[in-house]
C-alpha positions, 0 to 999 in steps of 0.5 A, a space after each residue: 500500500 505504501 509503495 503504491 502511494 509512493 508511486 502515485 506521488 512520483 507519477 504526479 511529480 512527473 506529470 507536473 514536470 511534463 505539463 511545465 515543459 515549453 511544448 505545453 506552456 509556450 516560451 518560459 519566463 523566469 518563474 516557469 524556468 525556476 519551477 522546472 528546475 525545482 521539479 528537475 532536482 526533485 526527480 533526480 533525487 527521487 530517481 535514486 529510489 524509483 529509478 525504473 519508474 522515473 526513467 521510463 516516464 521520461 522516455 515516454 515524455 520524449 516519445 509523446 513530444 515527438 509524436 505531437 509534432 510528427 507528420 505535420 508542419 510546425 512553426 519556428 516557435 513550436 519547433 523551438 519549444 519542442 527542442 527546449 523541452 527535449 533539452 530539459 528532459 535530456 538534462 534530467 536523464 543525464 543527472 538521473 543516470 549518473 546515479 543509476 543503481 547497479 543491478 545484476 538483473 536483466 529487467 533494467 536492460 529490457 526497459 531501456 531497449 523498449 523505452 529509452 534507447 529507441 527515443 535517444 537514437 532518434 534524437 542522436 540522428 536528428 536531421 534539422 542541423 540548421 536549428 541552433 538548438 539541435 546540436 545541444 539536443 544531440 550532445 545531451 542524447 550522446 551523453 545519455 547513451 554513454 551513461 546507458 552503456 556503462 551499465 547496459 552495454 548488452 542492450 545497446 550491443 543488441 541494437 548494433 548487432 541487429 542492424 548489422 544482421 539486417 544489413 547483411 540480409 538485405 544487401 541494400 547499399 542505400 539502407 539506413 546506417 544510423 544505428 552503426 553510429 552508436 558504436 562511436 558514442 558508447 563506453 567500451 572496455 577491452 572485453 566489449 570492444 573485442 565483442 564489437 570487433 568480432 561482430 563486425 568481422 563476422 559480417 564484414 564480407 557481406 556488407 557494402 563499401 559505404 557500410 565499411 566506411 561508416 563502420 571503420 569511422 565509428 570503430 576508430 572513434 570507439 578505439 580512441 574512446 577506449 584508450 582514453 577511458 581505460 588507459 591501463 588496458 591500453 598499456 597492458 595490450 601495448 605491453 
């Protein structure tokens, strides 16, 4: 009973947070910005105890915001409100994930696959580069993905592996390669880097030239990321 009441209180907090986003209220004044910051701080604190509930609902907010403007023309102000809303939610996610609980079970990985990961991938691959807020949206999305990969590598690797499998099966040179870019944004230790290299090696001969180029560029960045994040492993390999 107590757990149910706590969950309901958290959901009310999340609804208030969502209702105060620019996509719902329009441009923010000083008071609205203050209210959002207060709610953000509260959600980050609550996420330490209700991690799955908070993360799942934040992912849902991104999905709902995107759906509200999809397949229709929106004006400059609506577009600005959408991206500002994404930035607020993403900043909250980054802070929540920084205190993500360490859990050996697979439940949280399944949750990320089904809710948060697809939404983050969409934002990383936004094509409206002309808008001044898009680089910030992408930067925060990459930070979220990196944080996810620290404790949920298998979920992200599964998405990369599925993309490689579909590319080899279809044989289409013009296929979307967005998920291959994920390789360059995630945290990998030597074990997980080797896992990615092995998966690419298995599929390499059945991939197209443009796919080879994308993979080579992403893998190069992943190796540099590994060297920077795990210098002791690099020193040991270098011997």
